[in-house]
N, C-alpha and C positions, 0 to 999 in steps of 0.2 A: 374091336377085333376085326370088323369088316374093313375099316379104314387102314389098319395095319397090313392086312393081306393085300389090299389094293396098292399100297405103297410098295410092298415087296415085288409084286408082279410088274408094276410099272418100272421099277428100277431094273428088274430082270431083262426087260426089253433092251435097255441100254447096255447092261453089263454082260448078258448072256449067262448060260448055266452049264455046268459040267467042267471037265478038265481040258477040253480042246476048244475053248472059246476064242483063243487067239487066231485060229485058222477059220473061224466062222461056223463051226459045227454046233455051237450051243445057242445059236440065235433063235428067237421066236418072236411072234407078233401077236398082240392081244386083239381080239375081235369083240367089240362092245355091242351087246344086244340089250336094248331097253325093253323091259316088259311093262305092259299096261296093267294097272291094278284091276283085280276082278271086281265086277259089280254084280250085285244080286238083284234080280227083278222079282217083284212080288206077282204071284199068279192072281188073276182076277177070277172070282167065282161067279 
C-alpha cells in the first residue's frame, strides 16, 4: 500500500491534480523527509 501511494504521488508531480492543470494551477512538488529510526537506551542503575 505504501508503494502504491508513493507511485501515485510521484506521478502527480508530473501530471498535476485538479481541473486546471493545463494552465499550471494543479502543480505540486514533493518534499522527502527521511526519519531516523528510534533507538531505546537502557538506563543504568
